[in-house]
C-alpha positions, 0 to 999 in steps of 0.5 A: 945271468942264465937265460930261460927259454919258454914257449907257452905252447908247451903247456898245451900238452896236458893229461885228461886225468892226473899224470906226473908229467903235466903242465904244472911242472914248468909252472913250478920251475918258473915260479921258483926261478923268478923267486930267486931273481931269474927274470931273464925269460926269453919268450919263444913263439915258433915251432919246428917243421915236420921236416926238421923232426924227420932228421931225427925220427922216422916217417912212420913214427912222426905220422903216428904222432900227428894222427893221434894228436888229431884225437881229443885224448889218447895214449901212445902207450901205457904211460905216454899220453897224447892230446890235441895240444901235444903236437904243438907242444912237441914242435915248440919244444923241439924248436926251442932246443935248436934255437938255444944252440943258435943263441949259445953260438953267439954268446957264452951263457947257460940257456935253460930250455923249458921243454915239454913233453920231454924227449930223451926216451924217444928213439928213431921209431919211438920206443928205443932199445926194447923199452916198454914205452916212450916214458912220457916222451914224444920228440927227442929235443936234445937230439935236435940240439945235437943235430944242429950243433954237429954242423959247427963242432967236430965233437958234440958232448951230451951229458944226461943226468936224468935219473932214467937212462936216455935210451932214445938219445943213445939209439939215435946216435949209436953209430955216430962217432962225433957224438959223445953221450955221457949218461948218469942214471939209476941202475935197474929201473925204467927203461932197463938200458944203459949198461956199462958195456953199451959203448956204441956201434962199430964205428963209434965204440967208446963214445957212448958212456953209461954210468949206472948208479945203485939205488940211494947213491948220493951227491958224493957218488955223482960228484966222484963220477963227474970228476973221474969221467966227465972232467977228463972228457971235457978237458980232452975235447975242449968243447965251446958248447956242452949239451945237457939233458937236465932231469931233476928226478934224481933229487931225493924223494922226487918220486919215481926213483931212489937216488938221493941227490940234493942241491949240492950235486946240481950246484956242482954240475952247474959250476963245473960247466961254467967255463962253457956255453951250455944248452940245458934241455929239461927232461924229468923231475916231477916233485921236489926236484923241480923246486930245488934242482933247476935253481941250484943248477943255474946258481952253480953255473954262476958261482966262482968256486965250489970246493969239490974235495969236501964232497967226494966220499963215494961208496965202494960200489961207485968206485968199482963202477967208475973204474970199470967204465974208465977201463972199458972206455980206455980201449977206445979213447986215450983220455984216462 
């Protein structure tokens, strides 16, 4: 059964006033996982060193976070808060993300890492690719996982299905041809990045794959894109381990966007990744998505079969987007 990694230190990152990114998010996930029989929770108690963080983020940004964490409570930007417990939480989350990779190298399974604060919007110097804020993020946890995994695999694959584009992840690995970053996100919302034609730096063209969906896209749209784009990439590169930035805010009515996913997509994604070892790092999800998304993802990973054909009825907009992505990526990767 899938393993859940949790460090109580991540609960120390908490707002002074109400904020959608708060400790209750992890408590909701844990409660619902336990109600479904997922009791294999691995308690972690270590933190990353600052030197480990400096492999991903620059010194000035890290020092800023350290200094602000010495205050009782403040804001890094308009929507990213910092309190006395933020540094401990962020270092614990980063460490868990790396330790999950070590576990995945030993045993095939899905390792679901309950990270807070989230990370995929945090770039080299904080705000990434011109974004107006860090989007609740402090250190980029999935990039910590990828940096370690690069030592063991020729190609590292990151799949990000958070409803917001992982601009920090894209920026950090923009020029790295050995990191394939596939990003599902809603078009036109925060952080305003993730265009189809953002393909990577000169030496990494074609390794950054953006799938921007129109509002109210459904399970069928996401499943179609997965079958047409993700499946061929996984088949071609044959990774033993897949990294996932697991945001559940694309769930219908979760609150911060307008994609209409249900349990079906998350079960499908888990099922399609079931032949690999998976390191799944928590990103977004702020309401109903937290209740149903993680459980569905883990259940899908453990199912024997899902009849995907009956779910594929994509919109014409999605078909056009996917075909465009395939055409532009085909110039650099001989996959499609």
